[in-house]
C-alpha positions as CSV (number, residue, x, y, z in Angstrom):
1,M,-55.5,13.6,24.3
2,K,-52.3,13.1,22.2
3,K,-53.0,10.1,19.8
4,S,-50.8,7.1,20.1
5,N,-48.3,6.1,17.5
6,I,-48.7,2.5,16.3
7,I,-45.2,1.5,15.1
8,F,-44.7,-1.6,12.8
9,F,-41.2,-3.4,12.6
10,E,-41.0,-5.8,9.7
11,R,-38.2,-8.4,10.7
12,K,-36.2,-11.2,9.2
13,F,-36.4,-14.4,10.6
14,P,-35.9,-16.2,12.9
15,S,-38.1,-13.2,14.6
16,A,-41.8,-12.4,14.0
17,N,-42.6,-9.1,13.3
18,M,-43.6,-6.7,16.1
19,I,-45.8,-3.7,17.0
20,L,-45.1,-0.9,19.3
21,I,-48.1,1.0,20.7
22,K,-46.2,4.4,21.5
23,D,-48.5,5.9,24.0
24,Q,-48.8,7.0,27.7
25,L,-48.9,3.4,28.5
26,P,-46.7,1.7,26.0
27,I,-47.4,-1.8,24.7
28,L,-45.2,-4.1,22.5
29,I,-47.0,-6.8,20.4
30,D,-44.8,-9.9,20.4
31,T,-41.1,-9.9,21.0
32,G,-39.3,-11.8,18.3
33,F,-36.7,-15.0,18.6
34,G,-35.0,-15.1,21.7
35,S,-31.5,-14.7,20.1
36,N,-32.4,-11.3,18.8
37,A,-33.7,-10.1,22.2
38,H,-31.1,-7.3,22.4
39,E,-32.5,-5.8,18.8
40,T,-35.6,-6.1,19.9
41,E,-34.8,-3.9,22.9
42,Q,-32.8,-1.7,20.6
43,L,-35.6,-1.5,18.2
44,M,-37.6,0.1,21.1
45,K,-35.3,2.5,22.1
46,E,-34.9,3.9,18.5
47,A,-38.5,4.5,18.4
48,G,-38.7,6.4,21.5
49,V,-39.6,3.8,24.1
50,T,-37.3,2.3,26.8
51,P,-37.6,-0.9,28.4
52,E,-38.3,0.7,31.8
53,E,-41.3,2.5,30.3
54,L,-42.8,-0.5,28.7
55,Q,-46.1,-1.2,30.3
56,L,-46.9,-4.4,28.8
57,I,-46.1,-7.2,26.4
58,V,-49.0,-8.7,24.5
59,N,-48.5,-12.3,22.5
60,T,-50.5,-13.1,19.7
61,H,-49.4,-16.7,20.2
62,Y,-46.9,-18.7,22.1
63,H,-44.4,-19.8,19.0
64,S,-40.7,-19.2,19.5
65,D,-40.6,-16.5,17.0
66,H,-43.1,-14.4,18.7
67,V,-42.3,-14.9,22.5
68,G,-38.6,-15.1,22.3
69,G,-37.9,-11.9,23.8
70,N,-40.1,-12.2,26.6
71,F,-37.4,-13.8,29.0
72,H,-35.0,-10.7,28.5
73,L,-37.6,-8.1,28.8
74,Q,-39.6,-9.6,31.8
75,N,-36.2,-10.8,33.7
76,N,-34.2,-7.5,33.5
77,Y,-36.8,-4.8,33.4
78,G,-40.0,-6.5,34.9
79,V,-42.3,-6.0,32.3
80,K,-45.6,-7.9,32.5
81,I,-46.8,-10.1,29.7
82,A,-50.3,-10.9,28.6
83,A,-51.3,-13.8,26.7
84,H,-54.7,-15.7,26.0
85,K,-55.7,-17.7,29.0
86,W,-55.2,-21.1,27.4
87,D,-51.5,-20.2,26.7
88,A,-51.2,-18.8,29.8
89,D,-52.0,-21.9,31.8
90,L,-49.7,-24.0,29.7
91,I,-46.7,-21.4,30.2
92,N,-47.5,-20.7,34.0
93,S,-47.3,-24.6,34.7
94,C,-44.2,-25.2,33.0
95,D,-45.9,-27.6,30.8
96,P,-43.4,-29.6,28.4
97,E,-46.0,-28.9,25.5
98,S,-45.6,-25.2,26.0
99,C,-44.9,-23.2,22.7
100,N,-45.0,-26.2,20.9
101,A,-41.2,-25.9,21.4
102,E,-40.4,-29.8,22.0
103,W,-42.4,-31.1,19.2
104,L,-40.9,-28.2,16.7
105,D,-37.3,-28.3,18.3
106,Q,-37.3,-24.7,19.0
107,P,-35.7,-23.1,22.1
108,V,-37.3,-20.6,24.4
109,E,-36.2,-19.2,27.3
110,P,-38.7,-19.3,30.2
111,Y,-41.1,-16.4,31.1
112,R,-44.7,-15.9,33.0
113,V,-47.8,-15.0,31.8
114,D,-48.9,-12.2,34.0
115,I,-52.5,-11.2,32.6
116,K,-54.8,-14.1,31.2
117,L,-56.7,-12.6,28.1
118,S,-60.1,-13.7,26.9
119,D,-61.9,-12.9,24.0
120,N,-63.5,-9.2,23.9
121,D,-61.1,-8.3,26.6
122,E,-59.8,-4.5,26.2
123,I,-56.3,-3.3,26.4
124,Y,-55.9,0.5,27.4
125,T,-52.7,2.1,26.2
126,G,-53.6,5.6,27.4
127,S,-55.5,7.3,24.7
128,R,-56.3,4.1,22.6
129,T,-58.2,0.8,23.4
130,L,-57.4,-2.3,21.6
131,K,-59.9,-5.2,21.4
132,V,-58.7,-8.8,22.1
133,L,-60.4,-11.2,19.4
134,H,-59.8,-14.9,20.0
135,T,-58.9,-16.0,16.5
136,P,-58.0,-19.7,16.9
137,G,-56.3,-21.8,14.0
138,H,-52.7,-21.5,13.7
139,T,-52.6,-22.1,17.5
140,L,-55.8,-22.7,19.7
141,G,-54.8,-19.8,22.1
142,H,-54.0,-17.3,19.0
143,I,-55.4,-13.8,19.4
144,S,-55.8,-10.9,17.3
145,L,-56.1,-7.1,18.3
146,Y,-58.3,-4.5,16.7
147,E,-57.8,-0.7,17.4
148,P,-61.3,0.7,16.1
149,E,-60.3,4.3,15.9
150,E,-57.6,3.9,13.1
151,E,-59.3,0.8,12.0
152,I,-56.1,-1.3,12.5
153,L,-55.8,-5.2,12.8
154,I,-52.8,-7.0,14.3
155,C,-53.6,-10.7,13.1
156,G,-50.4,-12.6,14.2
157,D,-50.0,-15.7,12.1
158,L,-53.8,-16.1,11.1
159,F,-52.8,-14.6,7.7
160,H,-50.3,-12.6,5.9
161,K,-50.2,-10.5,2.9
162,N,-49.5,-13.4,0.4
163,D,-49.6,-16.4,2.6
164,V,-51.5,-17.9,5.8
165,G,-50.2,-19.4,8.8
166,W,-49.1,-23.1,8.8
167,L,-51.8,-25.4,10.6
168,N,-50.4,-27.9,13.2
169,I,-53.1,-30.7,12.8
170,F,-51.1,-32.6,15.6
171,R,-51.0,-30.3,18.2
172,E,-53.9,-27.9,17.4
173,G,-56.4,-30.7,16.1
174,V,-57.4,-31.6,12.7
175,A,-60.3,-29.1,13.0
176,S,-57.8,-26.2,12.9
177,I,-58.5,-25.4,9.2
178,Q,-62.1,-24.8,10.2
179,R,-61.2,-22.8,13.2
180,S,-59.2,-20.7,11.0
181,M,-61.9,-20.1,8.6
182,E,-64.3,-19.0,11.2
183,S,-61.6,-16.8,12.5
184,L,-61.2,-14.9,9.2
185,N,-65.1,-14.9,8.7
186,R,-65.2,-13.0,11.9
187,L,-62.4,-10.6,11.0
188,S,-64.0,-9.9,7.9
189,Q,-67.0,-8.5,9.4
190,L,-64.6,-5.3,10.7
191,R,-63.7,-2.3,9.2
192,I,-60.1,-2.7,8.5
193,R,-57.9,0.2,6.9
194,Q,-54.3,-1.4,7.8
195,A,-53.4,-4.9,9.1
196,Y,-50.0,-6.0,10.2
197,S,-49.3,-9.7,10.4
198,G,-46.6,-11.8,12.0
199,H,-44.4,-12.2,8.9
200,G,-44.1,-10.0,5.6
201,P,-45.0,-6.6,5.1
202,Q,-47.9,-4.4,6.3
203,I,-51.1,-5.5,4.4
204,D,-52.7,-2.4,2.7
205,Y,-55.8,-4.3,1.5
206,P,-56.6,-6.5,4.6
207,L,-60.2,-7.7,3.4
208,A,-58.7,-8.7,-0.3
209,A,-56.1,-10.7,1.9
210,I,-58.7,-12.3,4.3
211,D,-60.7,-13.3,1.1
212,A,-57.3,-14.7,-0.5
213,A,-56.6,-16.8,2.7
214,R,-60.1,-18.0,2.9
215,K,-59.9,-19.2,-0.8
216,R,-56.6,-20.9,-0.1
217,F,-58.2,-22.8,3.0
218,E,-61.2,-23.8,1.0
219,K,-58.9,-25.4,-1.8
220,W,-57.2,-27.3,1.5
221,L,-60.3,-28.6,2.6
222,K,-60.6,-30.6,-0.8
223,A,-57.1,-31.6,-0.8
224,P,-55.8,-32.0,3.0
225,E,-52.3,-33.1,2.1
226,K,-51.7,-29.3,1.0
227,I,-52.2,-28.4,4.7
228,S,-49.2,-31.1,5.6
229,W,-47.0,-29.8,2.8
230,H,-47.6,-26.4,3.8
231,A,-46.8,-26.8,7.5
232,C,-43.5,-29.2,6.8
233,K,-42.0,-26.8,4.6
234,R,-42.5,-24.0,6.8
235,I,-41.1,-25.8,9.9
236,F,-38.2,-27.2,8.0
237,A,-37.2,-24.0,6.7
238,F,-37.3,-22.3,10.2
239,T,-35.1,-25.2,11.4
240,L,-32.7,-24.5,8.6
241,I,-32.9,-20.8,9.5
242,M,-32.2,-21.8,13.3
243,K,-29.3,-23.8,12.7
244,N,-27.9,-21.5,9.6
245,G,-28.4,-24.7,7.6
246,L,-28.0,-28.5,7.8
247,P,-24.8,-30.3,6.4
248,K,-26.1,-33.0,4.2
249,E,-24.7,-35.8,6.3
250,E,-26.4,-34.8,9.5
251,I,-30.1,-34.1,7.6
252,D,-31.3,-37.9,8.2
253,K,-30.0,-38.1,12.1
254,Y,-31.7,-34.9,12.7
255,L,-34.9,-35.3,11.2
256,L,-35.4,-38.8,12.7
257,K,-35.5,-37.1,16.1
258,C,-37.8,-34.4,15.5
259,G,-41.4,-35.0,16.7
260,W,-43.1,-33.1,13.9
261,F,-41.3,-35.0,11.3
262,L,-42.2,-38.3,12.7
263,D,-45.8,-37.3,12.8
264,F,-46.1,-35.6,9.5
265,S,-44.6,-38.7,7.8
266,R,-46.3,-41.4,9.3
267,Y,-49.8,-39.9,9.8
268,A,-50.2,-37.2,7.2
269,F,-48.3,-39.1,4.2
270,Q,-48.3,-42.7,5.4
271,L,-44.5,-43.0,4.9
272,Q,-41.8,-44.6,7.1
273,P,-39.9,-41.5,8.4
274,E,-36.7,-43.0,6.8
275,E,-38.5,-42.9,3.3
276,F,-39.9,-39.4,3.9
277,I,-36.6,-37.8,4.3
278,Q,-35.7,-37.5,0.6
279,V,-39.1,-36.8,-0.4
280,L,-39.1,-33.7,2.1
281,V,-35.6,-32.5,1.1
282,D,-36.7,-32.8,-2.8
283,E,-39.7,-30.7,-2.1
284,M,-37.9,-28.0,-0.4
285,I,-35.5,-27.7,-3.4
286,R,-38.3,-28.1,-5.9
287,S,-40.3,-25.3,-4.2
288,G,-37.4,-23.0,-3.7
289,A,-37.8,-23.0,0.3
290,A,-34.0,-24.2,0.3
291,N,-31.1,-24.7,-1.7
292,W,-27.8,-26.6,-1.6
293,H,-24.8,-24.6,-0.8
294,N,-21.3,-26.1,-0.2
295,N,-23.1,-29.5,0.8
296,H,-25.4,-27.6,3.2
297,L,-29.2,-27.2,2.9
298,I,-29.6,-23.7,3.4
299,A,-33.1,-21.8,3.4
300,T,-33.9,-19.1,1.0
301,A,-35.8,-16.7,3.1
302,P,-33.9,-13.8,4.0
303,Y,-32.8,-14.5,7.8
304,V,-30.2,-13.4,10.4
305,A,-28.7,-16.4,11.8
306,P,-28.8,-16.8,15.7
307,Q,-25.5,-16.6,17.8
308,K,-24.4,-20.3,18.0
309,E,-23.7,-19.6,21.8
310,W,-27.5,-18.9,22.3
311,M,-28.6,-21.8,20.2
312,D,-26.4,-24.3,22.1
313,K,-28.0,-23.5,25.3
314,N,-31.1,-25.2,23.9
315,I,-33.7,-24.2,26.5
316,K,-37.0,-25.7,26.3
317,P,-40.2,-25.6,28.6
318,K,-39.2,-29.2,29.7
319,D,-36.1,-27.3,31.4
320,W,-38.2,-24.5,33.2
321,K,-38.3,-24.3,36.7
322,P,-40.7,-22.2,38.9
323,Q,-37.5,-20.2,40.2
324,D,-36.8,-19.1,36.8
325,F,-39.8,-16.6,37.2
326,L,-40.0,-13.0,38.8
327,T,-41.7,-13.1,42.1
């Protein structure tokens, strides 16, 4: 039987990486940010799979940079979408908390989850079987996928080559760090030759990366403030990417209306939000996460700015309607 071809696409922000299983039943794992939907389609075509041939989209979790292309592929081509059952229930009920989109201020166009996944489910691609592993931490519904024949792990945002996924203690719970460590321990028992994460390059030494991630989490357990700093810098940097920078005079007004900023300032750092603004901006500059350029705060990570017209639509799950979905 012909072997499948597992194709990894390392993408610039605001899109997450994606993986195409080019097989008799082609599967796409994660679909990038919504503004990059046409690029997502083009990357598939260049790899030899048309959207009409795509059998399934599997989302590792429901953040906007991983599910943003769902709408385009489902609405235009009828591609079915699979995700963990906990994500699916929120998405399919149009819950305003879906994708953490309102809290994070990240637009996501509507989609429906057709297949609800649970731990140890299997996804057949024609000549391969991917095992679904529930690996909560970064989100409660986060999954990883394991292909035992080639010993390949697709780990979403649980860990990266030189980083870990940020932890949302306000939406996923303060025990998200313990869940992350349990998920890492589970994966460390697997034979893994190659791993692909949601951001950054492929991971050539997966078990070493898992060990490094575990040690980082162990340090964070002793200094919980580090969890919050890591999250704030990642969220704010992503905001600067989506908006292609923020003018200095607009930063205060913008941050003071963001749920994530209000929660972290008051409850993680015990500061009034107005006090935390400059503290956060100073830390963004100090850490190298952002720089000033022509009086705009700009993210330093490589990115492709979303089209302003797409961002201006600002669609969130609170705006989704059941009629938005295919029947």
